[in-house]
Jmol script that loads the backbone (N, CA, C; Angstrom):
load data "model"
ATOM      1  N   UNK A   1       0.849  -1.411   0.159  1.00  0.00           N
ATOM      2  CA  UNK A   1      -0.210   0.141  -0.136  1.00  0.00           C
ATOM      3  C   UNK A   1       1.242   1.116  -0.048  1.00  0.00           C
ATOM      4  N   UNK A   2       0.840   2.112  -0.879  1.00  0.00           N
ATOM      5  CA  UNK A   2       1.458   3.317  -1.036  1.00  0.00           C
ATOM      6  C   UNK A   2       1.383   4.515   0.165  1.00  0.00           C
ATOM      7  N   UNK A   3       1.928   4.804   0.703  1.00  0.00           N
ATOM      8  CA  UNK A   3       1.954   5.969   1.775  1.00  0.00           C
ATOM      9  C   UNK A   3       1.142   7.083   1.458  1.00  0.00           C
ATOM     10  N   UNK A   4       0.132   7.714   1.859  1.00  0.00           N
ATOM     11  CA  UNK A   4      -0.648   8.655   1.401  1.00  0.00           C
ATOM     12  C   UNK A   4       0.026   9.886   1.249  1.00  0.00           C
ATOM     13  N   UNK A   5       1.060  10.181   1.671  1.00  0.00           N
ATOM     14  CA  UNK A   5       1.874  11.549   1.353  1.00  0.00           C
ATOM     15  C   UNK A   5       2.530  11.098   0.114  1.00  0.00           C
ATOM     16  N   UNK A   6       3.053  10.189  -0.017  1.00  0.00           N
ATOM     17  CA  UNK A   6       3.801   9.961  -1.328  1.00  0.00           C
ATOM     18  C   UNK A   6       2.578  10.074  -2.541  1.00  0.00           C
ATOM     19  N   UNK A   7       1.070   9.176  -2.481  1.00  0.00           N
ATOM     20  CA  UNK A   7       0.229   9.108  -3.336  1.00  0.00           C
ATOM     21  C   UNK A   7      -0.058  10.852  -3.318  1.00  0.00           C
ATOM     22  N   UNK A   8      -0.409  11.731  -2.354  1.00  0.00           N
ATOM     23  CA  UNK A   8      -0.356  13.084  -2.427  1.00  0.00           C
ATOM     24  C   UNK A   8       0.294  13.558  -3.360  1.00  0.00           C
ATOM     25  N   UNK A   9       1.767  13.631  -3.349  1.00  0.00           N
ATOM     26  CA  UNK A   9       2.883  14.008  -4.101  1.00  0.00           C
ATOM     27  C   UNK A   9       2.835  13.825  -5.620  1.00  0.00           C
ATOM     28  N   UNK A  10       2.670  12.549  -6.072  1.00  0.00           N
ATOM     29  CA  UNK A  10       2.533  11.965  -7.161  1.00  0.00           C
ATOM     30  C   UNK A  10       1.443  12.767  -7.814  1.00  0.00           C
ATOM     31  N   UNK A  11      -0.020  12.642  -7.079  1.00  0.00           N
ATOM     32  CA  UNK A  11      -1.050  13.377  -7.966  1.00  0.00           C
ATOM     33  C   UNK A  11      -0.629  14.824  -7.963  1.00  0.00           C
ATOM     34  N   UNK A  12      -0.047  15.771  -7.208  1.00  0.00           N
ATOM     35  CA  UNK A  12       0.778  16.904  -7.023  1.00  0.00           C
ATOM     36  C   UNK A  12       1.221  17.070  -8.543  1.00  0.00           C
ATOM     37  N   UNK A  13       2.072  16.630  -8.759  1.00  0.00           N
ATOM     38  CA  UNK A  13       3.301  16.769  -9.874  1.00  0.00           C
ATOM     39  C   UNK A  13       2.397  15.921 -10.728  1.00  0.00           C
ATOM     40  N   UNK A  14       1.296  15.488 -11.224  1.00  0.00           N
ATOM     41  CA  UNK A  14       0.301  15.205 -12.469  1.00  0.00           C
ATOM     42  C   UNK A  14      -0.432  16.321 -12.672  1.00  0.00           C
ATOM     43  N   UNK A  15      -0.815  17.205 -11.442  1.00  0.00           N
ATOM     44  CA  UNK A  15      -1.668  18.103 -11.882  1.00  0.00           C
ATOM     45  C   UNK A  15      -1.161  19.696 -11.360  1.00  0.00           C
ATOM     46  N   UNK A  16       0.185  19.779 -11.837  1.00  0.00           N
ATOM     47  CA  UNK A  16       0.839  21.124 -11.630  1.00  0.00           C
ATOM     48  C   UNK A  16      -0.213  22.293 -12.437  1.00  0.00           C
ATOM     49  N   UNK A  17      -0.969  22.045 -13.338  1.00  0.00           N
ATOM     50  CA  UNK A  17      -1.589  23.057 -14.212  1.00  0.00           C
ATOM     51  C   UNK A  17      -2.599  23.544 -13.143  1.00  0.00           C
ATOM     52  N   UNK A  18      -3.119  22.523 -12.342  1.00  0.00           N
ATOM     53  CA  UNK A  18      -4.535  22.934 -11.662  1.00  0.00           C
ATOM     54  C   UNK A  18      -4.180  23.835 -10.347  1.00  0.00           C
ATOM     55  N   UNK A  19      -5.240  24.200 -10.240  1.00  0.00           N
ATOM     56  CA  UNK A  19      -5.288  24.802  -8.452  1.00  0.00           C
ATOM     57  C   UNK A  19      -5.765  24.143  -7.811  1.00  0.00           C
ATOM     58  N   UNK A  20      -5.116  23.123  -7.005  1.00  0.00           N
ATOM     59  CA  UNK A  20      -6.106  22.257  -6.042  1.00  0.00           C
ATOM     60  C   UNK A  20      -6.239  22.633  -4.677  1.00  0.00           C
ATOM     61  N   UNK A  21      -7.262  21.993  -4.053  1.00  0.00           N
ATOM     62  CA  UNK A  21      -7.722  22.611  -2.824  1.00  0.00           C
ATOM     63  C   UNK A  21      -6.940  21.564  -1.500  1.00  0.00           C
ATOM     64  N   UNK A  22      -7.092  21.665  -0.370  1.00  0.00           N
ATOM     65  CA  UNK A  22      -6.452  20.677   0.746  1.00  0.00           C
ATOM     66  C   UNK A  22      -7.399  19.785   0.518  1.00  0.00           C
ATOM     67  N   UNK A  23      -8.839  20.085   0.272  1.00  0.00           N
ATOM     68  CA  UNK A  23      -9.989  19.043   0.024  1.00  0.00           C
ATOM     69  C   UNK A  23      -9.589  18.341  -0.873  1.00  0.00           C
ATOM     70  N   UNK A  24      -9.386  18.768  -1.995  1.00  0.00           N
ATOM     71  CA  UNK A  24      -8.890  17.312  -3.267  1.00  0.00           C
ATOM     72  C   UNK A  24      -7.886  16.812  -2.465  1.00  0.00           C
ATOM     73  N   UNK A  25      -7.038  17.502  -2.486  1.00  0.00           N
ATOM     74  CA  UNK A  25      -5.695  16.504  -1.659  1.00  0.00           C
ATOM     75  C   UNK A  25      -6.145  15.232  -0.774  1.00  0.00           C
ATOM     76  N   UNK A  26      -7.146  15.811   0.369  1.00  0.00           N
ATOM     77  CA  UNK A  26      -7.178  14.888   1.367  1.00  0.00           C
ATOM     78  C   UNK A  26      -8.240  13.617   0.654  1.00  0.00           C
ATOM     79  N   UNK A  27      -8.840  14.316  -0.233  1.00  0.00           N
ATOM     80  CA  UNK A  27      -9.675  12.802  -1.027  1.00  0.00           C
ATOM     81  C   UNK A  27      -8.708  11.996  -1.632  1.00  0.00           C
ATOM     82  N   UNK A  28      -7.613  12.649  -2.341  1.00  0.00           N
ATOM     83  CA  UNK A  28      -6.839  11.515  -3.008  1.00  0.00           C
ATOM     84  C   UNK A  28      -6.303  10.737  -1.829  1.00  0.00           C
ATOM     85  N   UNK A  29      -5.921  11.381  -0.780  1.00  0.00           N
ATOM     86  CA  UNK A  29      -5.318  10.799   0.445  1.00  0.00           C
ATOM     87  C   UNK A  29      -6.168   9.334   1.162  1.00  0.00           C
ATOM     88  N   UNK A  30      -7.227   9.831   0.750  1.00  0.00           N
ATOM     89  CA  UNK A  30      -8.233   9.463   1.652  1.00  0.00           C
ATOM     90  C   UNK A  30      -8.358   9.653   3.227  1.00  0.00           C
ATOM     91  N   UNK A  31      -7.983  10.784   3.380  1.00  0.00           N
ATOM     92  CA  UNK A  31      -8.011  11.011   4.916  1.00  0.00           C
ATOM     93  C   UNK A  31      -8.649  12.474   4.795  1.00  0.00           C
ATOM     94  N   UNK A  32      -9.231  12.862   6.008  1.00  0.00           N
ATOM     95  CA  UNK A  32      -9.474  14.344   6.508  1.00  0.00           C
ATOM     96  C   UNK A  32      -8.227  15.356   5.901  1.00  0.00           C
ATOM     97  N   UNK A  33      -8.590  16.881   5.710  1.00  0.00           N
ATOM     98  CA  UNK A  33      -7.947  17.670   5.473  1.00  0.00           C
ATOM     99  C   UNK A  33      -6.947  17.804   6.502  1.00  0.00           C
ATOM    100  N   UNK A  34      -7.800  18.065   7.758  1.00  0.00           N
ATOM    101  CA  UNK A  34      -6.513  18.224   8.968  1.00  0.00           C
ATOM    102  C   UNK A  34      -5.655  17.042   9.447  1.00  0.00           C
ATOM    103  N   UNK A  35      -5.964  15.627   8.887  1.00  0.00           N
ATOM    104  CA  UNK A  35      -5.025  14.562   9.256  1.00  0.00           C
ATOM    105  C   UNK A  35      -4.248  14.701   8.692  1.00  0.00           C
ATOM    106  N   UNK A  36      -4.504  15.180   7.084  1.00  0.00           N
ATOM    107  CA  UNK A  36      -3.588  14.659   5.816  1.00  0.00           C
ATOM    108  C   UNK A  36      -2.447  16.433   6.269  1.00  0.00           C
ATOM    109  N   UNK A  37      -2.758  17.160   6.613  1.00  0.00           N
ATOM    110  CA  UNK A  37      -1.951  18.593   7.181  1.00  0.00           C
ATOM    111  C   UNK A  37      -1.016  17.945   8.032  1.00  0.00           C
ATOM    112  N   UNK A  38      -1.467  17.357   9.002  1.00  0.00           N
ATOM    113  CA  UNK A  38      -0.718  16.878  10.131  1.00  0.00           C
ATOM    114  C   UNK A  38       0.323  15.507   9.535  1.00  0.00           C
ATOM    115  N   UNK A  39      -0.336  14.400   8.815  1.00  0.00           N
ATOM    116  CA  UNK A  39       0.734  13.606   8.224  1.00  0.00           C
ATOM    117  C   UNK A  39       1.982  14.640   7.845  1.00  0.00           C
ATOM    118  N   UNK A  40       1.439  15.414   6.836  1.00  0.00           N
ATOM    119  CA  UNK A  40       2.213  15.958   5.436  1.00  0.00           C
ATOM    120  C   UNK A  40       3.408  16.578   6.779  1.00  0.00           C
ATOM    121  N   UNK A  41       3.046  17.489   7.331  1.00  0.00           N
ATOM    122  CA  UNK A  41       3.935  18.659   8.339  1.00  0.00           C
ATOM    123  C   UNK A  41       4.817  17.604   8.758  1.00  0.00           C
ATOM    124  N   UNK A  42       4.215  16.676   9.612  1.00  0.00           N
ATOM    125  CA  UNK A  42       5.274  15.787  10.172  1.00  0.00           C
ATOM    126  C   UNK A  42       6.307  14.914   9.344  1.00  0.00           C
ATOM    127  N   UNK A  43       6.190  14.571   7.857  1.00  0.00           N
ATOM    128  CA  UNK A  43       7.241  14.155   7.094  1.00  0.00           C
ATOM    129  C   UNK A  43       7.999  15.212   6.445  1.00  0.00           C
ATOM    130  N   UNK A  44       6.987  16.359   6.148  1.00  0.00           N
ATOM    131  CA  UNK A  44       7.915  17.181   4.935  1.00  0.00           C
ATOM    132  C   UNK A  44       8.155  18.892   5.523  1.00  0.00           C
ATOM    133  N   UNK A  45       7.562  19.187   6.953  1.00  0.00           N
ATOM    134  CA  UNK A  45       7.879  20.120   7.615  1.00  0.00           C
ATOM    135  C   UNK A  45       7.378  21.320   6.614  1.00  0.00           C
ATOM    136  N   UNK A  46       5.929  21.112   5.642  1.00  0.00           N
ATOM    137  CA  UNK A  46       5.578  21.775   5.146  1.00  0.00           C
ATOM    138  C   UNK A  46       4.045  21.504   5.029  1.00  0.00           C
ATOM    139  N   UNK A  47       3.032  22.551   5.032  1.00  0.00           N
ATOM    140  CA  UNK A  47       1.727  22.212   4.530  1.00  0.00           C
ATOM    141  C   UNK A  47       1.514  21.536   3.061  1.00  0.00           C
ATOM    142  N   UNK A  48       0.344  20.865   3.045  1.00  0.00           N
ATOM    143  CA  UNK A  48       0.258  20.251   1.315  1.00  0.00           C
ATOM    144  C   UNK A  48       0.433  21.569   0.546  1.00  0.00           C
ATOM    145  N   UNK A  49      -0.496  22.647   0.816  1.00  0.00           N
ATOM    146  CA  UNK A  49      -0.890  23.519  -0.223  1.00  0.00           C
ATOM    147  C   UNK A  49       0.875  24.280  -0.347  1.00  0.00           C
ATOM    148  N   UNK A  50       1.399  24.564   0.707  1.00  0.00           N
ATOM    149  CA  UNK A  50       2.969  25.353   0.442  1.00  0.00           C
ATOM    150  C   UNK A  50       3.575  23.885  -0.575  1.00  0.00           C
ATOM    151  N   UNK A  51       3.536  23.099  -0.182  1.00  0.00           N
ATOM    152  CA  UNK A  51       4.278  22.179  -0.866  1.00  0.00           C
ATOM    153  C   UNK A  51       3.911  21.957  -2.244  1.00  0.00           C
ATOM    154  N   UNK A  52       3.075  21.923  -2.317  1.00  0.00           N
ATOM    155  CA  UNK A  52       2.110  22.132  -3.935  1.00  0.00           C
ATOM    156  C   UNK A  52       2.964  23.124  -4.784  1.00  0.00           C
ATOM    157  N   UNK A  53       2.812  24.478  -4.210  1.00  0.00           N
ATOM    158  CA  UNK A  53       3.041  26.038  -4.721  1.00  0.00           C
ATOM    159  C   UNK A  53       4.518  25.793  -4.872  1.00  0.00           C
ATOM    160  N   UNK A  54       5.578  25.163  -4.017  1.00  0.00           N
ATOM    161  CA  UNK A  54       6.596  24.894  -4.095  1.00  0.00           C
ATOM    162  C   UNK A  54       7.144  23.978  -5.492  1.00  0.00           C
ATOM    163  N   UNK A  55       5.951  23.068  -5.675  1.00  0.00           N
ATOM    164  CA  UNK A  55       6.597  21.782  -6.895  1.00  0.00           C
ATOM    165  C   UNK A  55       6.395  22.685  -8.377  1.00  0.00           C
ATOM    166  N   UNK A  56       5.180  23.656  -8.156  1.00  0.00           N
ATOM    167  CA  UNK A  56       4.709  24.683  -9.381  1.00  0.00           C
ATOM    168  C   UNK A  56       6.138  25.099  -9.506  1.00  0.00           C
ATOM    169  N   UNK A  57       6.764  26.010  -8.616  1.00  0.00           N
ATOM    170  CA  UNK A  57       7.718  27.096  -8.947  1.00  0.00           C
ATOM    171  C   UNK A  57       8.862  26.418  -9.354  1.00  0.00           C
ATOM    172  N   UNK A  58       8.986  25.218  -9.245  1.00  0.00           N
ATOM    173  CA  UNK A  58      10.118  24.053  -9.221  1.00  0.00           C
ATOM    174  C   UNK A  58      10.086  23.857 -10.673  1.00  0.00           C
ATOM    175  N   UNK A  59       8.686  23.665 -11.134  1.00  0.00           N
ATOM    176  CA  UNK A  59       8.656  23.526 -12.645  1.00  0.00           C
ATOM    177  C   UNK A  59       8.823  24.800 -13.607  1.00  0.00           C
ATOM    178  N   UNK A  60       8.247  25.922 -12.923  1.00  0.00           N
ATOM    179  CA  UNK A  60       8.507  27.210 -13.716  1.00  0.00           C
ATOM    180  C   UNK A  60       9.992  27.177 -13.440  1.00  0.00           C
ATOM    181  N   UNK A  61      10.721  27.181 -12.551  1.00  0.00           N
ATOM    182  CA  UNK A  61      12.240  27.643 -12.796  1.00  0.00           C
ATOM    183  C   UNK A  61      12.683  26.615 -14.221  1.00  0.00           C
ATOM    184  N   UNK A  62      12.562  25.092 -14.299  1.00  0.00           N
ATOM    185  CA  UNK A  62      12.913  24.454 -15.423  1.00  0.00           C
ATOM    186  C   UNK A  62      12.313  25.238 -16.801  1.00  0.00           C
ATOM    187  N   UNK A  63      10.792  25.818 -16.431  1.00  0.00           N
ATOM    188  CA  UNK A  63      10.620  26.080 -18.038  1.00  0.00           C
ATOM    189  C   UNK A  63      11.169  27.369 -18.476  1.00  0.00           C
ATOM    190  N   UNK A  64      11.376  28.368 -17.156  1.00  0.00           N
ATOM    191  CA  UNK A  64      12.372  29.436 -17.612  1.00  0.00           C
ATOM    192  C   UNK A  64      13.760  29.115 -17.830  1.00  0.00           C
ATOM    193  N   UNK A  65      14.010  28.452 -17.463  1.00  0.00           N
ATOM    194  CA  UNK A  65      15.545  27.945 -18.299  1.00  0.00           C
ATOM    195  C   UNK A  65      15.699  27.065 -19.302  1.00  0.00           C
ATOM    196  N   UNK A  66      14.475  26.482 -19.808  1.00  0.00           N
ATOM    197  CA  UNK A  66      14.947  25.285 -20.921  1.00  0.00           C
ATOM    198  C   UNK A  66      14.299  25.518 -21.851  1.00  0.00           C
ATOM    199  N   UNK A  67      13.019  26.283 -21.884  1.00  0.00           N
ATOM    200  CA  UNK A  67      12.495  26.776 -22.904  1.00  0.00           C
ATOM    201  C   UNK A  67      12.383  28.304 -23.040  1.00  0.00           C
ATOM    202  N   UNK A  68      11.990  28.685 -24.383  1.00  0.00           N
ATOM    203  CA  UNK A  68      11.534  30.166 -24.468  1.00  0.00           C
ATOM    204  C   UNK A  68       9.977  30.585 -24.215  1.00  0.00           C
ATOM    205  N   UNK A  69       9.423  30.039 -23.486  1.00  0.00           N
ATOM    206  CA  UNK A  69       8.153  30.336 -23.253  1.00  0.00           C
ATOM    207  C   UNK A  69       8.101  31.704 -22.452  1.00  0.00           C
ATOM    208  N   UNK A  70       7.316  32.629 -22.739  1.00  0.00           N
ATOM    209  CA  UNK A  70       7.349  34.050 -22.403  1.00  0.00           C
ATOM    210  C   UNK A  70       6.850  33.707 -20.643  1.00  0.00           C
ATOM    211  N   UNK A  71       7.147  34.761 -20.098  1.00  0.00           N
ATOM    212  CA  UNK A  71       6.490  34.371 -18.579  1.00  0.00           C
ATOM    213  C   UNK A  71       5.449  34.233 -18.184  1.00  0.00           C
ATOM    214  N   UNK A  72       4.478  34.974 -18.786  1.00  0.00           N
ATOM    215  CA  UNK A  72       2.996  34.726 -19.016  1.00  0.00           C
ATOM    216  C   UNK A  72       2.649  33.106 -19.312  1.00  0.00           C
ATOM    217  N   UNK A  73       3.187  32.850 -19.830  1.00  0.00           N
ATOM    218  CA  UNK A  73       3.022  31.295 -20.625  1.00  0.00           C
ATOM    219  C   UNK A  73       3.267  30.333 -19.358  1.00  0.00           C
ATOM    220  N   UNK A  74       4.835  30.496 -19.120  1.00  0.00           N
ATOM    221  CA  UNK A  74       5.029  30.025 -17.614  1.00  0.00           C
ATOM    222  C   UNK A  74       3.899  29.594 -16.885  1.00  0.00           C
ATOM    223  N   UNK A  75       3.584  30.968 -16.603  1.00  0.00           N
ATOM    224  CA  UNK A  75       2.534  30.893 -15.212  1.00  0.00           C
ATOM    225  C   UNK A  75       1.290  30.332 -15.877  1.00  0.00           C
ATOM    226  N   UNK A  76       0.821  30.339 -16.992  1.00  0.00           N
ATOM    227  CA  UNK A  76      -0.404  29.808 -17.214  1.00  0.00           C
ATOM    228  C   UNK A  76      -0.360  27.828 -17.259  1.00  0.00           C
ATOM    229  N   UNK A  77       1.111  27.771 -17.724  1.00  0.00           N
ATOM    230  CA  UNK A  77       1.480  26.438 -17.480  1.00  0.00           C
ATOM    231  C   UNK A  77       1.438  25.737 -16.030  1.00  0.00           C
ATOM    232  N   UNK A  78       1.369  26.724 -15.152  1.00  0.00           N
ATOM    233  CA  UNK A  78       1.379  26.129 -13.648  1.00  0.00           C
ATOM    234  C   UNK A  78       0.379  26.393 -12.828  1.00  0.00           C
ATOM    235  N   UNK A  79      -0.819  26.912 -13.710  1.00  0.00           N
ATOM    236  CA  UNK A  79      -2.117  27.270 -13.152  1.00  0.00           C
ATOM    237  C   UNK A  79      -2.172  28.376 -12.183  1.00  0.00           C
ATOM    238  N   UNK A  80      -1.276  29.475 -12.972  1.00  0.00           N
ATOM    239  CA  UNK A  80      -1.896  30.705 -12.628  1.00  0.00           C
ATOM    240  C   UNK A  80      -2.184  31.518 -13.550  1.00  0.00           C
ATOM    241  N   UNK A  81      -3.536  32.000 -13.431  1.00  0.00           N
ATOM    242  CA  UNK A  81      -4.112  33.009 -14.587  1.00  0.00           C
ATOM    243  C   UNK A  81      -3.517  34.061 -14.712  1.00  0.00           C
ATOM    244  N   UNK A  82      -2.886  34.727 -13.469  1.00  0.00           N
ATOM    245  CA  UNK A  82      -2.412  35.798 -13.495  1.00  0.00           C
ATOM    246  C   UNK A  82      -0.914  36.087 -13.406  1.00  0.00           C
ATOM    247  N   UNK A  83      -0.197  36.721 -14.209  1.00  0.00           N
ATOM    248  CA  UNK A  83       1.248  36.177 -14.337  1.00  0.00           C
ATOM    249  C   UNK A  83       1.807  37.323 -13.223  1.00  0.00           C
ATOM    250  N   UNK A  84       1.055  38.345 -12.977  1.00  0.00           N
ATOM    251  CA  UNK A  84       1.712  39.008 -11.392  1.00  0.00           C
ATOM    252  C   UNK A  84       1.706  38.481 -10.156  1.00  0.00           C
ATOM    253  N   UNK A  85       0.596  37.870 -10.084  1.00  0.00           N
ATOM    254  CA  UNK A  85       0.434  36.668  -8.784  1.00  0.00           C
ATOM    255  C   UNK A  85       1.462  35.906  -8.957  1.00  0.00           C
ATOM    256  N   UNK A  86       1.364  35.241 -10.143  1.00  0.00           N
ATOM    257  CA  UNK A  86       2.489  34.241 -10.451  1.00  0.00           C
ATOM    258  C   UNK A  86       4.057  34.792  -9.800  1.00  0.00           C
ATOM    259  N   UNK A  87       4.666  35.987 -10.367  1.00  0.00           N
ATOM    260  CA  UNK A  87       5.754  36.821 -10.256  1.00  0.00           C
ATOM    261  C   UNK A  87       5.972  36.912  -8.837  1.00  0.00           C
ATOM    262  N   UNK A  88       4.690  37.374  -8.061  1.00  0.00           N
ATOM    263  CA  UNK A  88       4.977  37.839  -6.382  1.00  0.00           C
ATOM    264  C   UNK A  88       5.602  36.286  -5.936  1.00  0.00           C
ATOM    265  N   UNK A  89       4.449  35.482  -6.045  1.00  0.00           N
ATOM    266  CA  UNK A  89       4.854  33.727  -5.400  1.00  0.00           C
ATOM    267  C   UNK A  89       6.391  33.224  -5.947  1.00  0.00           C
ATOM    268  N   UNK A  90       6.812  33.705  -6.943  1.00  0.00           N
ATOM    269  CA  UNK A  90       7.823  33.415  -7.792  1.00  0.00           C
ATOM    270  C   UNK A  90       9.294  33.789  -6.960  1.00  0.00           C
ATOM    271  N   UNK A  91       8.800  35.242  -6.694  1.00  0.00           N
ATOM    272  CA  UNK A  91       9.667  35.709  -6.134  1.00  0.00           C
ATOM    273  C   UNK A  91       9.879  35.570  -4.514  1.00  0.00           C
ATOM    274  N   UNK A  92       8.865  35.539  -3.916  1.00  0.00           N
ATOM    275  CA  UNK A  92       8.920  34.834  -2.260  1.00  0.00           C
ATOM    276  C   UNK A  92       9.526  33.423  -2.241  1.00  0.00           C
ATOM    277  N   UNK A  93       9.480  32.553  -3.378  1.00  0.00           N
ATOM    278  CA  UNK A  93      10.098  31.731  -2.800  1.00  0.00           C
ATOM    279  C   UNK A  93      11.440  31.398  -3.382  1.00  0.00           C
ATOM    280  N   UNK A  94      11.795  32.189  -4.638  1.00  0.00           N
ATOM    281  CA  UNK A  94      13.081  32.181  -4.981  1.00  0.00           C
ATOM    282  C   UNK A  94      14.583  33.374  -5.044  1.00  0.00           C
ATOM    283  N   UNK A  95      13.568  34.531  -4.275  1.00  0.00           N
ATOM    284  CA  UNK A  95      14.367  35.700  -3.820  1.00  0.00           C
ATOM    285  C   UNK A  95      14.635  36.462  -4.987  1.00  0.00           C
ATOM    286  N   UNK A  96      13.973  35.798  -6.062  1.00  0.00           N
ATOM    287  CA  UNK A  96      14.073  36.859  -7.270  1.00  0.00           C
ATOM    288  C   UNK A  96      13.168  36.705  -8.081  1.00  0.00           C
ATOM    289  N   UNK A  97      13.076  37.548  -9.222  1.00  0.00           N
ATOM    290  CA  UNK A  97      11.656  37.627 -10.032  1.00  0.00           C
ATOM    291  C   UNK A  97      11.964  36.466 -11.113  1.00  0.00           C
ATOM    292  N   UNK A  98      11.077  36.108 -11.615  1.00  0.00           N
ATOM    293  CA  UNK A  98      11.107  34.834 -12.659  1.00  0.00           C
ATOM    294  C   UNK A  98      11.959  35.524 -13.645  1.00  0.00           C
ATOM    295  N   UNK A  99      12.181  36.715 -14.336  1.00  0.00           N
ATOM    296  CA  UNK A  99      12.587  37.790 -15.160  1.00  0.00           C
ATOM    297  C   UNK A  99      14.353  37.315 -15.216  1.00  0.00           C
ATOM    298  N   UNK A 100      14.323  37.802 -13.531  1.00  0.00           N
ATOM    299  CA  UNK A 100      15.839  37.829 -12.913  1.00  0.00           C
ATOM    300  C   UNK A 100      16.492  36.509 -13.299  1.00  0.00           C
ATOM    301  N   UNK A 101      15.677  35.651 -12.828  1.00  0.00           N
ATOM    302  CA  UNK A 101      16.373  33.848 -12.837  1.00  0.00           C
ATOM    303  C   UNK A 101      16.358  33.601 -14.073  1.00  0.00           C
ATOM    304  N   UNK A 102      15.536  34.031 -15.002  1.00  0.00           N
ATOM    305  CA  UNK A 102      15.916  33.425 -16.511  1.00  0.00           C
ATOM    306  C   UNK A 102      17.118  33.885 -17.142  1.00  0.00           C
ATOM    307  N   UNK A 103      17.361  35.542 -16.432  1.00  0.00           N
ATOM    308  CA  UNK A 103      18.944  36.065 -17.069  1.00  0.00           C
ATOM    309  C   UNK A 103      19.836  35.438 -16.467  1.00  0.00           C
ATOM    310  N   UNK A 104      19.645  35.382 -15.113  1.00  0.00           N
ATOM    311  CA  UNK A 104      21.086  35.039 -14.393  1.00  0.00           C
ATOM    312  C   UNK A 104      20.997  33.698 -13.808  1.00  0.00           C
ATOM    313  N   UNK A 105      20.021  32.816 -13.770  1.00  0.00           N
ATOM    314  CA  UNK A 105      19.737  31.448 -13.326  1.00  0.00           C
ATOM    315  C   UNK A 105      19.733  31.131 -11.990  1.00  0.00           C
TER     316      UNK A 105
END
end "model"
wireframe off; spacefill off
backbone 0.3
color backbone group
């Protein structure tokens, strides 16, 4: 039997272009939302939603580095309809803007 956290992470990776709620993730794990949060935090020191955001930003880094997609298109690919919101989230996590990241890695 797969452990619920691995199951959820796999599901996240398959759905990076979507917005997923904690409830949806809990359903995948077959747990309550609060229970999933607890188990997730114990294993990864992160809430499921923060972890999902981190995976999205990891994917964005890859797209910025290895494709010529415009920043807006990168944002859409990882489920952000608002490129400005994407830039804010990216900058928060990476400490630099998507544009700067693309130029300087």
